[in-house]
TORPA-4810 file (N, C-alpha, C, O; in nm, 3 decimals):
<nodes>
NODE_1_0.814_0.700_2.537_0.875_0.567_2.543_1.025_0.583_2.565_1.090_0.654_2.489_M
NODE_2_1.084_0.517_2.669_1.227_0.529_2.691_1.305_0.441_2.593_1.247_0.363_2.518_N
NODE_3_1.438_0.457_2.596_1.521_0.388_2.496_1.500_0.239_2.496_1.481_0.179_2.390_K
NODE_4_1.504_0.177_2.613_1.498_0.030_2.617_1.360_-0.021_2.584_1.346_-0.130_2.529_W
NODE_5_1.256_0.055_2.617_1.122_0.015_2.574_1.112_0.019_2.423_1.050_-0.068_2.361_S
NODE_6_1.174_0.121_2.364_1.173_0.131_2.218_1.245_0.012_2.156_1.197_-0.047_2.060_T
NODE_7_1.361_-0.022_2.210_1.436_-0.136_2.158_1.354_-0.263_2.165_1.349_-0.339_2.068_I
NODE_8_1.290_-0.287_2.278_1.210_-0.407_2.291_1.095_-0.407_2.192_1.061_-0.511_2.136_L
NODE_9_1.036_-0.293_2.170_0.926_-0.285_2.074_0.975_-0.315_1.934_0.910_-0.388_1.859_A
NODE_10_1.092_-0.258_1.899_1.143_-0.279_1.765_1.186_-0.423_1.743_1.151_-0.484_1.642_L
NODE_11_1.262_-0.478_1.837_1.307_-0.615_1.819_1.191_-0.711_1.825_1.192_-0.813_1.756_T
NODE_12_1.091_-0.682_1.905_0.972_-0.767_1.907_0.902_-0.764_1.773_0.849_-0.865_1.727_G
NODE_13_0.900_-0.646_1.710_0.834_-0.634_1.581_0.907_-0.714_1.475_0.845_-0.769_1.384_A
NODE_14_1.041_-0.720_1.485_1.117_-0.793_1.386_1.078_-0.939_1.381_1.072_-0.999_1.274_V
NODE_15_1.050_-0.996_1.496_1.028_-1.140_1.502_0.883_-1.177_1.533_0.851_-1.296_1.543_F
NODE_16_0.795_-1.078_1.549_0.657_-1.116_1.576_0.564_-1.032_1.492_0.559_-1.050_1.370_S
NODE_17_0.489_-0.940_1.552_0.388_-0.867_1.479_0.433_-0.725_1.449_0.515_-0.670_1.522_T
NODE_18_0.379_-0.664_1.340_0.419_-0.528_1.306_0.374_-0.428_1.411_0.277_-0.451_1.484_P
NODE_19_0.447_-0.314_1.417_0.409_-0.205_1.505_0.413_-0.076_1.425_0.459_-0.075_1.311_I
NODE_20_0.367_0.031_1.485_0.378_0.160_1.420_0.525_0.199_1.410_0.609_0.149_1.485_A
NODE_21_0.554_0.289_1.315_0.693_0.330_1.292_0.753_0.388_1.419_0.686_0.462_1.491_A
NODE_22_0.879_0.355_1.447_0.950_0.409_1.562_1.097_0.412_1.528_1.142_0.338_1.440_D
NODE_23_1.171_0.497_1.596_1.311_0.516_1.567_1.391_0.515_1.696_1.341_0.553_1.802_W
NODE_24_1.517_0.473_1.686_1.606_0.486_1.799_1.747_0.508_1.751_1.785_0.463_1.642_L
NODE_25_1.824_0.576_1.832_1.965_0.594_1.802_2.037_0.462_1.822_2.007_0.388_1.915_D
NODE_26_2.132_0.433_1.735_2.205_0.307_1.742_2.350_0.333_1.699_2.389_0.445_1.665_A
NODE_27_2.428_0.224_1.700_2.565_0.229_1.652_2.578_0.130_1.538_2.533_0.016_1.551_R
NODE_28_2.639_0.171_1.428_2.659_0.083_1.313_2.808_0.054_1.295_2.887_0.146_1.276_C
NODE_29_2.844_-0.075_1.300_2.979_-0.118_1.269_2.978_-0.175_1.127_2.899_-0.264_1.098_D
NODE_30_3.065_-0.124_1.040_3.065_-0.161_0.899_3.182_-0.254_0.870_3.297_-0.221_0.896_I
NODE_31_3.151_-0.371_0.815_3.252_-0.469_0.775_3.248_-0.484_0.623_3.146_-0.528_0.569_Y
NODE_32_3.355_-0.449_0.551_3.358_-0.474_0.406_3.346_-0.624_0.380_3.388_-0.706_0.461_P
NODE_33_3.289_-0.659_0.266_3.272_-0.800_0.233_3.408_-0.869_0.230_3.504_-0.819_0.171_R
NODE_34_3.415_-0.986_0.294_3.537_-1.064_0.298_3.633_-1.026_0.407_3.739_-1.086_0.420_G
NODE_35_3.597_-0.924_0.488_3.686_-0.878_0.595_3.626_-0.909_0.731_3.504_-0.905_0.749_S
NODE_36_3.712_-0.939_0.828_3.666_-0.958_0.964_3.706_-0.841_1.053_3.705_-0.851_1.175_D
NODE_37_3.741_-0.727_0.990_3.779_-0.607_1.064_3.681_-0.495_1.032_3.640_-0.476_0.917_H
NODE_38_3.646_-0.420_1.135_3.554_-0.308_1.117_3.624_-0.196_1.042_3.734_-0.153_1.080_V
NODE_39_3.561_-0.147_0.934_3.619_-0.035_0.860_3.577_0.098_0.919_3.651_0.196_0.908_S
NODE_40_3.461_0.104_0.983_3.417_0.226_1.050_3.311_0.192_1.154_3.236_0.096_1.137_K
NODE_41_3.305_0.270_1.259_3.205_0.258_1.364_3.140_0.395_1.378_3.205_0.491_1.419_M
NODE_42_3.012_0.405_1.343_2.949_0.536_1.329_2.811_0.537_1.394_2.749_0.432_1.409_I
NODE_43_2.762_0.656_1.433_2.623_0.666_1.478_2.527_0.637_1.363_2.558_0.662_1.246_P
NODE_44_2.411_0.585_1.397_2.308_0.561_1.297_2.173_0.559_1.368_2.167_0.560_1.491_C
NODE_45_2.066_0.556_1.291_1.932_0.538_1.347_1.869_0.416_1.284_1.895_0.384_1.168_T
NODE_46_1.786_0.349_1.362_1.717_0.228_1.317_1.567_0.250_1.330_1.518_0.292_1.434_F
NODE_47_1.495_0.220_1.224_1.350_0.233_1.228_1.284_0.115_1.159_1.339_0.056_1.066_G
NODE_48_1.166_0.082_1.206_1.092_-0.028_1.144_0.942_-0.002_1.152_0.890_0.048_1.252_Q
NODE_49_0.874_-0.037_1.043_0.728_-0.027_1.038_0.674_-0.137_0.949_0.706_-0.143_0.830_R
NODE_50_0.591_-0.225_1.007_0.527_-0.333_0.935_0.627_-0.415_0.853_0.602_-0.452_0.738_Q
NODE_51_0.741_-0.443_0.914_0.841_-0.526_0.850_0.941_-0.451_0.765_1.045_-0.507_0.730_G
NODE_52_0.913_-0.327_0.730_1.005_-0.245_0.651_1.108_-0.182_0.745_1.072_-0.129_0.850_Y
NODE_53_1.235_-0.187_0.708_1.343_-0.140_0.792_1.417_-0.026_0.723_1.444_-0.033_0.602_V
NODE_54_1.450_0.078_0.799_1.534_0.186_0.749_1.650_0.207_0.845_1.631_0.226_0.965_T
NODE_55_1.771_0.204_0.790_1.892_0.232_0.867_1.955_0.357_0.805_1.994_0.357_0.688_I
NODE_56_1.964_0.462_0.884_2.023_0.587_0.836_2.156_0.608_0.906_2.161_0.624_1.028_T
NODE_57_2.264_0.609_0.829_2.399_0.616_0.883_2.454_0.758_0.876_2.415_0.837_0.791_R
NODE_58_2.546_0.788_0.967_2.606_0.921_0.970_2.707_0.946_0.859_2.759_1.057_0.848_D
NODE_59_2.736_0.844_0.776_2.823_0.865_0.660_2.741_0.891_0.534_2.789_0.870_0.423_D
NODE_60_2.615_0.936_0.554_2.526_0.974_0.444_2.477_0.855_0.361_2.438_0.873_0.246_D
NODE_61_2.480_0.736_0.418_2.424_0.617_0.354_2.294_0.581_0.423_2.288_0.576_0.546_V
NODE_62_2.190_0.555_0.345_2.062_0.511_0.399_2.022_0.380_0.333_2.029_0.366_0.211_T
NODE_63_1.982_0.284_0.415_1.934_0.155_0.366_1.783_0.148_0.389_1.738_0.145_0.504_H
NODE_64_1.706_0.145_0.282_1.561_0.125_0.290_1.532_-0.019_0.249_1.547_-0.054_0.132_D
NODE_65_1.492_-0.102_0.344_1.479_-0.246_0.322_1.333_-0.287_0.323_1.257_-0.253_0.414_L
NODE_66_1.294_-0.361_0.219_1.157_-0.411_0.207_1.158_-0.562_0.224_1.241_-0.629_0.163_S
NODE_67_1.066_-0.619_0.304_1.063_-0.764_0.324_1.030_-0.837_0.195_0.956_-0.787_0.111_P
NODE_68_1.085_-0.957_0.181_1.062_-1.040_0.063_0.990_-1.167_0.105_1.044_-1.245_0.184_V
NODE_69_0.869_-1.188_0.053_0.795_-1.310_0.083_0.760_-1.323_0.230_0.754_-1.224_0.304_G
NODE_70_0.738_-1.447_0.271_0.697_-1.474_0.409_0.811_-1.523_0.496_0.790_-1.552_0.614_D
NODE_71_0.932_-1.533_0.440_1.043_-1.586_0.518_1.114_-1.474_0.592_1.163_-1.381_0.528_Q
NODE_72_1.120_-1.480_0.724_1.186_-1.373_0.800_1.333_-1.363_0.766_1.400_-1.464_0.744_P
NODE_73_1.382_-1.241_0.763_1.524_-1.220_0.739_1.560_-1.189_0.596_1.675_-1.155_0.569_G
NODE_74_1.466_-1.201_0.502_1.495_-1.172_0.362_1.439_-1.035_0.325_1.322_-1.006_0.349_K
NODE_75_1.526_-0.951_0.266_1.487_-0.816_0.226_1.545_-0.786_0.089_1.630_-0.858_0.036_F
NODE_76_1.496_-0.675_0.032_1.561_-0.610_-0.082_1.579_-0.464_-0.047_1.493_-0.403_0.016_R
NODE_77_1.694_-0.406_-0.090_1.716_-0.266_-0.060_1.650_-0.179_-0.166_1.582_-0.229_-0.254_D
NODE_78_1.670_-0.048_-0.157_1.604_0.046_-0.246_1.647_0.029_-0.392_1.581_0.081_-0.483_Q
NODE_79_1.758_-0.043_-0.414_1.805_-0.069_-0.550_1.770_-0.209_-0.598_1.814_-0.251_-0.705_D
NODE_80_1.691_-0.282_-0.519_1.648_-0.416_-0.558_1.746_-0.526_-0.529_1.726_-0.640_-0.572_G
NODE_81_1.853_-0.495_-0.455_1.953_-0.597_-0.425_1.915_-0.675_-0.299_1.856_-0.619_-0.207_R
NODE_82_1.949_-0.805_-0.294_1.912_-0.886_-0.178_1.990_-0.848_-0.054_2.109_-0.815_-0.061_P
NODE_83_1.922_-0.852_0.060_1.981_-0.824_0.191_1.929_-0.930_0.288_1.812_-0.966_0.282_V
NODE_84_2.015_-0.980_0.375_1.975_-1.083_0.470_2.003_-1.037_0.612_2.111_-0.984_0.641_Y
NODE_85_1.906_-1.056_0.700_1.922_-1.017_0.840_1.951_-1.140_0.926_1.891_-1.246_0.908_R
NODE_86_2.045_-1.123_1.018_2.075_-1.226_1.117_2.049_-1.171_1.256_2.048_-1.050_1.276_Q
NODE_87_2.030_-1.260_1.350_2.009_-1.220_1.489_2.121_-1.271_1.578_2.100_-1.298_1.696_S
NODE_88_2.242_-1.283_1.523_2.354_-1.339_1.597_2.402_-1.254_1.713_2.481_-1.300_1.794_G
NODE_89_2.354_-1.128_1.722_2.394_-1.042_1.833_2.302_-1.058_1.954_2.322_-0.989_2.055_L
NODE_90_2.204_-1.145_1.947_2.111_-1.161_2.058_2.032_-1.034_2.081_1.985_-0.971_1.986_G
NODE_91_2.017_-0.994_2.210_1.940_-0.874_2.240_2.026_-0.748_2.231_1.981_-0.640_2.270_D
NODE_92_2.150_-0.760_2.180_2.237_-0.642_2.166_2.217_-0.572_2.032_2.259_-0.457_2.017_R
NODE_93_2.154_-0.638_1.935_2.136_-0.574_1.806_2.106_-0.674_1.696_2.062_-0.785_1.724_G
NODE_94_2.131_-0.635_1.571_2.103_-0.719_1.456_2.213_-0.701_1.352_2.284_-0.601_1.350_Q
NODE_95_2.226_-0.802_1.266_2.326_-0.801_1.160_2.254_-0.802_1.025_2.162_-0.881_1.004_I
NODE_96_2.297_-0.715_0.934_2.241_-0.710_0.800_2.353_-0.737_0.700_2.456_-0.669_0.700_F
NODE_97_2.331_-0.838_0.614_2.431_-0.877_0.514_2.393_-0.817_0.378_2.290_-0.852_0.321_R
NODE_98_2.476_-0.729_0.328_2.459_-0.670_0.196_2.557_-0.734_0.099_2.644_-0.811_0.140_F
NODE_99_2.544_-0.702_-0.030_2.631_-0.763_-0.129_2.777_-0.724_-0.109_2.866_-0.805_-0.133_E
NODE_100_2.802_-0.601_-0.064_2.939_-0.552_-0.055_2.987_-0.527_0.087_3.102_-0.489_0.108_D
NODE_101_2.900_-0.547_0.186_2.940_-0.521_0.324_2.838_-0.581_0.420_2.727_-0.620_0.381_E
NODE_102_2.877_-0.588_0.546_2.786_-0.627_0.654_2.773_-0.510_0.749_2.871_-0.442_0.779_S
NODE_103_2.651_-0.485_0.796_2.625_-0.376_0.890_2.577_-0.438_1.021_2.471_-0.500_1.025_V
NODE_104_2.655_-0.420_1.128_2.618_-0.467_1.261_2.553_-0.349_1.334_2.619_-0.248_1.360_Y
NODE_105_2.425_-0.361_1.366_2.352_-0.254_1.433_2.343_-0.288_1.581_2.281_-0.387_1.619_V
NODE_106_2.404_-0.204_1.664_2.403_-0.224_1.809_2.313_-0.119_1.874_2.318_-0.001_1.838_Y
NODE_107_2.231_-0.163_1.971_2.144_-0.069_2.042_2.225_0.019_2.138_2.189_0.134_2.162_W
NODE_108_2.332_-0.035_2.193_2.415_0.039_2.288_2.511_0.130_2.211_2.592_0.081_2.133_D
NODE_109_2.504_0.259_2.233_2.588_0.355_2.161_2.705_0.406_2.245_2.776_0.496_2.202_T
NODE_110_2.726_0.350_2.364_2.828_0.405_2.454_2.968_0.400_2.394_3.052_0.484_2.427_S
NODE_111_2.995_0.301_2.307_3.128_0.289_2.248_3.161_0.406_2.156_3.278_0.428_2.123_A
NODE_112_3.059_0.482_2.114_3.083_0.598_2.030_3.138_0.716_2.108_3.191_0.811_2.049_L
NODE_113_3.126_0.710_2.241_3.170_0.820_2.326_3.257_0.767_2.439_3.218_0.775_2.556_N
NODE_114_3.376_0.713_2.407_3.462_0.657_2.511_3.506_0.763_2.611_3.530_0.878_2.574_P
NODE_115_3.515_0.722_2.738_3.558_0.814_2.843_3.705_0.846_2.829_3.785_0.759_2.793_S
NODE_116_3.742_0.969_2.855_3.883_1.010_2.851_3.932_1.057_2.987_4.033_1.126_2.996_T
NODE_117_3.859_1.020_3.093_3.899_1.062_3.227_4.030_0.996_3.268_4.067_0.892_3.214_S
NODE_118_4.101_1.059_3.364_4.228_1.003_3.410_4.209_0.863_3.466_4.294_0.776_3.446_D
NODE_119_4.098_0.842_3.536_4.075_0.710_3.596_4.062_0.605_3.488_4.118_0.496_3.501_E
NODE_120_3.988_0.636_3.379_3.973_0.541_3.271_4.106_0.516_3.201_4.131_0.404_3.157_D
NODE_121_4.191_0.618_3.191_4.319_0.602_3.125_4.415_0.517_3.207_4.506_0.454_3.153_N
NODE_122_4.395_0.516_3.339_4.484_0.440_3.426_4.451_0.292_3.426_4.540_0.208_3.442_R
NODE_123_4.325_0.259_3.408_4.283_0.119_3.424_4.212_0.071_3.299_4.105_0.120_3.264_T
NODE_124_4.273_-0.025_3.232_4.208_-0.081_3.112_4.108_-0.185_3.154_4.131_-0.256_3.252_A
NODE_125_3.995_-0.196_3.084_3.894_-0.295_3.121_3.944_-0.436_3.100_4.020_-0.463_3.007_P
NODE_126_3.901_-0.525_3.186_3.935_-0.666_3.173_3.843_-0.730_3.071_3.721_-0.716_3.079_F
NODE_127_3.901_-0.800_2.974_3.820_-0.865_2.870_3.864_-1.009_2.856_3.977_-1.044_2.888_T
NODE_128_3.773_-1.091_2.808_3.802_-1.231_2.778_3.754_-1.259_2.638_3.687_-1.176_2.576_T
NODE_129_3.788_-1.378_2.588_3.744_-1.416_2.454_3.593_-1.415_2.444_3.537_-1.379_2.340_A
NODE_130_3.524_-1.455_2.554_3.379_-1.463_2.549_3.313_-1.326_2.554_3.195_-1.315_2.524_D
NODE_131_3.387_-1.220_2.591_3.328_-1.087_2.596_3.367_-1.004_2.474_3.327_-0.887_2.464_S
NODE_132_3.444_-1.061_2.380_3.486_-0.988_2.263_3.368_-0.962_2.170_3.268_-1.034_2.173_A
NODE_133_3.382_-0.858_2.087_3.278_-0.829_1.989_3.268_-0.944_1.889_3.370_-1.004_1.855_E
NODE_134_3.148_-0.975_1.841_3.133_-1.081_1.741_3.211_-1.049_1.614_3.224_-0.932_1.576_P
NODE_135_3.262_-1.151_1.550_3.334_-1.135_1.424_3.276_-1.230_1.320_3.209_-1.327_1.355_T
NODE_136_3.303_-1.202_1.193_3.267_-1.292_1.084_3.394_-1.319_1.004_3.450_-1.229_0.943_T
NODE_137_3.437_-1.445_1.006_3.557_-1.485_0.934_3.521_-1.551_0.802_3.413_-1.609_0.788_N
NODE_138_3.611_-1.542_0.706_3.593_-1.604_0.574_3.700_-1.710_0.555_3.818_-1.682_0.577_I
NODE_139_3.662_-1.831_0.514_3.759_-1.938_0.494_3.724_-2.015_0.367_3.612_-2.065_0.352_E
NODE_140_3.820_-2.025_0.276_3.802_-2.102_0.154_3.820_-2.250_0.181_3.920_-2.291_0.241_R
NODE_141_3.723_-2.332_0.139_3.729_-2.477_0.160_3.798_-2.541_0.040_3.758_-2.520_-0.075_V
NODE_142_3.900_-2.620_0.066_3.972_-2.690_-0.040_3.980_-2.838_-0.005_4.003_-2.875_0.110_R
NODE_143_3.960_-2.922_-0.105_3.971_-3.066_-0.088_4.111_-3.112_-0.129_4.170_-3.058_-0.223_F
NODE_144_4.163_-3.212_-0.058_4.290_-3.273_-0.099_4.273_-3.342_-0.233_4.164_-3.387_-0.268_D
NODE_145_4.381_-3.351_-0.308_4.378_-3.415_-0.440_4.321_-3.556_-0.430_4.361_-3.634_-0.343_A
NODE_146_4.229_-3.587_-0.518_4.171_-3.721_-0.523_4.058_-3.744_-0.425_4.007_-3.855_-0.416_G
NODE_147_4.018_-3.639_-0.349_3.909_-3.653_-0.253_3.792_-3.563_-0.292_3.808_-3.471_-0.372_T
NODE_148_3.677_-3.590_-0.235_3.557_-3.510_-0.264_3.495_-3.455_-0.137_3.377_-3.419_-0.135_S
NODE_149_3.575_-3.448_-0.030_3.523_-3.395_0.095_3.636_-3.359_0.190_3.752_-3.392_0.168_G
NODE_150_3.599_-3.289_0.297_3.697_-3.254_0.399_3.626_-3.225_0.530_3.505_-3.205_0.532_T
NODE_151_3.701_-3.224_0.640_3.648_-3.194_0.772_3.733_-3.085_0.836_3.855_-3.088_0.829_E
NODE_152_3.666_-2.988_0.898_3.733_-2.876_0.962_3.689_-2.868_1.108_3.571_-2.880_1.138_I
NODE_153_3.785_-2.848_1.199_3.757_-2.829_1.340_3.785_-2.683_1.376_3.890_-2.630_1.341_T
NODE_154_3.691_-2.620_1.445_3.707_-2.478_1.478_3.623_-2.446_1.601_3.557_-2.533_1.657_A
NODE_155_3.627_-2.319_1.642_3.544_-2.271_1.752_3.500_-2.129_1.720_3.561_-2.061_1.638_S
NODE_156_3.393_-2.085_1.788_3.337_-1.951_1.768_3.305_-1.887_1.902_3.252_-1.952_1.991_L
NODE_157_3.339_-1.759_1.915_3.298_-1.682_2.031_3.151_-1.644_2.017_3.096_-1.655_1.908_T
NODE_158_3.085_-1.600_2.123_2.942_-1.568_2.117_2.909_-1.466_2.008_2.973_-1.362_1.998_P
NODE_159_2.808_-1.498_1.927_2.762_-1.408_1.822_2.846_-1.410_1.696_2.809_-1.346_1.598_G
NODE_160_2.958_-1.481_1.696_3.047_-1.482_1.581_3.007_-1.590_1.481_2.930_-1.680_1.513_S
NODE_161_3.061_-1.578_1.360_3.032_-1.676_1.257_3.154_-1.694_1.167_3.241_-1.608_1.162_S
NODE_162_3.159_-1.807_1.098_3.258_-1.831_0.995_3.186_-1.868_0.867_3.099_-1.955_0.866_T
NODE_163_3.223_-1.800_0.758_3.162_-1.825_0.627_3.259_-1.910_0.546_3.364_-1.862_0.502_R
NODE_164_3.223_-2.037_0.525_3.305_-2.129_0.448_3.264_-2.120_0.301_3.148_-2.145_0.266_Y
NODE_165_3.360_-2.085_0.216_3.334_-2.063_0.074_3.377_-2.188_-0.002_3.493_-2.230_0.004_V
NODE_166_3.283_-2.247_-0.075_3.305_-2.375_-0.142_3.258_-2.365_-0.287_3.140_-2.343_-0.312_L
NODE_167_3.350_-2.382_-0.381_3.314_-2.379_-0.522_3.249_-2.509_-0.565_3.299_-2.617_-0.532_G
NODE_168_3.137_-2.501_-0.637_3.066_-2.619_-0.683_2.987_-2.583_-0.808_2.972_-2.466_-0.842_A
NODE_169_2.936_-2.686_-0.878_2.869_-2.665_-1.004_2.722_-2.703_-0.998_2.680_-2.786_-0.917_K
NODE_170_2.644_-2.639_-1.083_2.502_-2.671_-1.099_2.487_-2.821_-1.126_2.554_-2.876_-1.213_D
NODE_171_2.398_-2.886_-1.051_2.371_-3.028_-1.070_2.446_-3.118_-0.974_2.407_-3.233_-0.955_G
NODE_172_2.554_-3.068_-0.913_2.624_-3.148_-0.814_2.544_-3.154_-0.684_2.455_-3.073_-0.662_Q
NODE_173_2.579_-3.252_-0.599_2.514_-3.265_-0.469_2.610_-3.219_-0.360_2.728_-3.256_-0.358_F
NODE_174_2.557_-3.139_-0.269_2.635_-3.087_-0.156_2.591_-3.157_-0.028_2.472_-3.172_-0.002_L
NODE_175_2.689_-3.200_0.051_2.664_-3.259_0.183_2.727_-3.168_0.289_2.842_-3.126_0.275_H
NODE_176_2.652_-3.138_0.393_2.706_-3.060_0.505_2.660_-3.125_0.634_2.542_-3.157_0.651_V
NODE_177_2.754_-3.142_0.726_2.721_-3.190_0.860_2.801_-3.110_0.961_2.923_-3.099_0.948_R
NODE_178_2.734_-3.053_1.061_2.800_-2.975_1.165_2.780_-3.048_1.298_2.667_-3.064_1.345_V
NODE_179_2.890_-3.092_1.357_2.885_-3.160_1.487_2.936_-3.061_1.592_3.055_-3.031_1.596_A
NODE_180_2.846_-3.012_1.675_2.881_-2.906_1.769_2.874_-2.954_1.913_2.799_-3.046_1.946_A
NODE_181_2.954_-2.890_1.998_2.946_-2.912_2.142_2.842_-2.814_2.198_2.870_-2.695_2.212_Q
NODE_182_2.725_-2.864_2.228_2.617_-2.777_2.273_2.516_-2.753_2.162_2.532_-2.800_2.049_G
NODE_183_2.411_-2.680_2.197_2.297_-2.662_2.106_2.292_-2.523_2.043_2.195_-2.490_1.976_K
NODE_184_2.394_-2.442_2.064_2.387_-2.302_2.021_2.448_-2.276_1.884_2.444_-2.163_1.836_D
NODE_185_2.505_-2.378_1.822_2.563_-2.362_1.689_2.458_-2.392_1.583_2.391_-2.495_1.589_I
NODE_186_2.443_-2.303_1.487_2.353_-2.324_1.375_2.428_-2.291_1.247_2.542_-2.244_1.251_S
NODE_187_2.364_-2.318_1.132_2.430_-2.284_1.005_2.325_-2.256_0.899_2.209_-2.294_0.912_Y
NODE_188_2.369_-2.187_0.793_2.285_-2.156_0.679_2.371_-2.161_0.554_2.493_-2.148_0.561_Q
NODE_189_2.306_-2.179_0.438_2.380_-2.196_0.313_2.328_-2.095_0.211_2.207_-2.081_0.191_I
NODE_190_2.422_-2.026_0.145_2.388_-1.927_0.043_2.431_-1.976_-0.095_2.537_-2.036_-0.109_F
NODE_191_2.349_-1.949_-0.196_2.385_-1.971_-0.336_2.486_-1.866_-0.380_2.506_-1.767_-0.311_N
NODE_192_2.551_-1.887_-0.496_2.644_-1.785_-0.547_2.581_-1.647_-0.568_2.653_-1.547_-0.563_P
NODE_193_2.449_-1.640_-0.590_2.385_-1.508_-0.608_2.339_-1.448_-0.476_2.266_-1.349_-0.476_D
NODE_194_2.382_-1.507_-0.364_2.350_-1.461_-0.228_2.209_-1.495_-0.182_2.170_-1.456_-0.072_N
NODE_195_2.131_-1.566_-0.262_2.001_-1.615_-0.215_2.024_-1.735_-0.124_2.131_-1.796_-0.126_S
NODE_196_1.921_-1.770_-0.045_1.933_-1.883_0.046_1.917_-2.015_-0.029_1.820_-2.035_-0.102_F
NODE_197_2.014_-2.104_-0.012_1.996_-2.243_-0.050_1.931_-2.319_0.065_1.849_-2.408_0.045_L
NODE_198_1.970_-2.282_0.188_1.913_-2.342_0.310_1.901_-2.233_0.415_2.000_-2.171_0.452_L
NODE_199_1.777_-2.211_0.463_1.759_-2.118_0.573_1.827_-2.172_0.698_1.855_-2.292_0.708_D
NODE_200_1.852_-2.086_0.792_1.927_-2.123_0.912_1.862_-2.239_0.986_1.742_-2.238_1.014_Q
NODE_201_1.943_-2.340_1.018_1.896_-2.459_1.089_1.992_-2.492_1.202_2.105_-2.442_1.206_V
NODE_202_1.947_-2.576_1.292_2.030_-2.623_1.403_2.141_-2.713_1.350_2.126_-2.778_1.247_S
NODE_203_2.254_-2.715_1.422_2.365_-2.801_1.382_2.326_-2.949_1.386_2.393_-3.032_1.325_S
NODE_204_2.218_-2.982_1.456_2.175_-3.122_1.462_2.118_-3.171_1.329_2.104_-3.292_1.309_A
NODE_205_2.085_-3.080_1.239_2.024_-3.117_1.112_2.130_-3.126_1.002_2.203_-3.031_0.977_Q
NODE_206_2.138_-3.243_0.937_2.231_-3.261_0.826_2.168_-3.203_0.698_2.046_-3.189_0.688_K
NODE_207_2.254_-3.171_0.601_2.203_-3.124_0.473_2.262_-3.206_0.359_2.382_-3.233_0.355_Y
NODE_208_2.174_-3.245_0.267_2.217_-3.304_0.139_2.119_-3.257_0.034_1.999_-3.281_0.046_R
NODE_209_2.168_-3.191_-0.068_2.079_-3.140_-0.171_2.152_-3.113_-0.301_2.274_-3.095_-0.303_G
NODE_210_2.075_-3.110_-0.409_2.133_-3.083_-0.541_2.141_-2.933_-0.564_2.047_-2.859_-0.535_Q
NODE_211_2.254_-2.888_-0.617_2.277_-2.746_-0.641_2.216_-2.705_-0.774_2.204_-2.785_-0.867_L
NODE_212_2.177_-2.577_-0.783_2.117_-2.528_-0.906_2.185_-2.401_-0.958_2.133_-2.331_-1.045_W
NODE_213_2.302_-2.373_-0.902_2.385_-2.265_-0.953_2.531_-2.310_-0.950_2.569_-2.396_-0.870_Q
NODE_214_2.612_-2.251_-1.038_2.756_-2.277_-1.038_2.829_-2.158_-0.977_2.791_-2.043_-0.999_S
NODE_215_2.933_-2.187_-0.901_3.010_-2.079_-0.840_3.035_-2.103_-0.693_3.023_-2.216_-0.644_G
NODE_216_3.070_-1.997_-0.622_3.103_-2.007_-0.480_2.977_-2.011_-0.394_2.900_-1.916_-0.390_D
NODE_217_2.958_-2.124_-0.326_2.850_-2.137_-0.227_2.909_-2.108_-0.089_3.026_-2.138_-0.064_H
NODE_218_2.829_-2.050_-0.001_2.876_-2.012_0.132_2.797_-2.087_0.239_2.675_-2.078_0.245_V
NODE_219_2.869_-2.161_0.322_2.809_-2.227_0.437_2.853_-2.148_0.559_2.970_-2.149_0.595_I
NODE_220_2.758_-2.079_0.623_2.792_-1.993_0.737_2.754_-2.062_0.867_2.637_-2.094_0.889_E
NODE_221_2.853_-2.086_0.952_2.831_-2.148_1.083_2.829_-2.036_1.186_2.917_-1.949_1.187_V
NODE_222_2.727_-2.036_1.274_2.702_-1.924_1.365_2.690_-1.974_1.508_2.627_-2.076_1.534_I
NODE_223_2.750_-1.901_1.600_2.734_-1.930_1.743_2.633_-1.832_1.802_2.662_-1.713_1.813_N
NODE_224_2.516_-1.880_1.839_2.412_-1.795_1.896_2.407_-1.803_2.049_2.317_-1.747_2.112_R
NODE_225_2.503_-1.871_2.108_2.504_-1.885_2.252_2.581_-1.776_2.322_2.625_-1.679_2.260_G
NODE_226_2.596_-1.792_2.454_2.663_-1.692_2.535_2.805_-1.727_2.572_2.868_-1.655_2.650_G
NODE_227_2.858_-1.836_2.519_2.995_-1.875_2.548_3.058_-1.935_2.423_2.989_-1.976_2.330_S
NODE_228_3.191_-1.940_2.423_3.263_-1.997_2.310_3.227_-2.144_2.293_3.219_-2.219_2.391_T
NODE_229_3.206_-2.185_2.167_3.167_-2.323_2.140_3.250_-2.378_2.024_3.278_-2.307_1.928_S
NODE_230_3.291_-2.503_2.036_3.369_-2.567_1.931_3.280_-2.660_1.848_3.172_-2.701_1.892_S
NODE_231_3.328_-2.692_1.729_3.249_-2.777_1.639_3.339_-2.837_1.533_3.451_-2.790_1.510_Y
NODE_232_3.289_-2.942_1.468_3.348_-2.997_1.347_3.246_-2.977_1.234_3.127_-2.998_1.255_N
NODE_233_3.293_-2.938_1.117_3.203_-2.928_1.004_3.262_-3.012_0.889_3.380_-3.004_0.857_V
NODE_234_3.175_-3.092_0.830_3.215_-3.186_0.724_3.147_-3.143_0.594_3.025_-3.123_0.591_I
NODE_235_3.226_-3.129_0.487_3.174_-3.092_0.357_3.199_-3.205_0.257_3.303_-3.272_0.262_F
NODE_236_3.105_-3.226_0.168_3.123_-3.323_0.062_3.054_-3.279_-0.065_2.947_-3.217_-0.059_G
NODE_237_3.113_-3.310_-0.181_3.055_-3.277_-0.311_3.053_-3.403_-0.395_3.153_-3.474_-0.405_I
NODE_238_2.937_-3.433_-0.456_2.927_-3.547_-0.547_2.902_-3.496_-0.689_2.890_-3.576_-0.782_E
</nodes>
């Protein structure tokens, strides 16, 4: 099986039916929690069998992930900690959210071996905002004095996301509305313990629900399209 056939088999298994165990070389970009900058870019291997995922990194870290329940994207690692998978990279790879870091797994490993030829040194590649690597930004949501809501206008490049951190208490009601230009913006909501309050939904769907934990809730807005998209997001707490 060649590299791209393997990739298609693995990614197909993630979202459809299980396959026999298989492995491929990949690239892992590591983002510390709360940072939008890569701390390291290293070789790694990706394997999957019947929903179980193993990521073996060249920094001697191995993630053995076991699926949780019937909801796709929910895992626990070998230490029992929750892990969440995203598909914001499209067919370029997958994103895994851990408690202390995010691991972006890319199928293309060419960036690990940049060319040093004279021709490459003479001519820098042309890049645009839409061709930039996906990022994950963190933004604390604050309400003006005497108010219980706010509205934020922003934009996202392809595959990127912004995690809006909003402090709230058990028993309060949270309102979220995302008004996006286009259909490629989605969002999901995490409880303070990193479990899902709301699985990923289209921006066309509003959310209103009662909270059952106190602390920082995270509303993550994601661009799954191929071009930069702008949006407004409205938050409210009762």
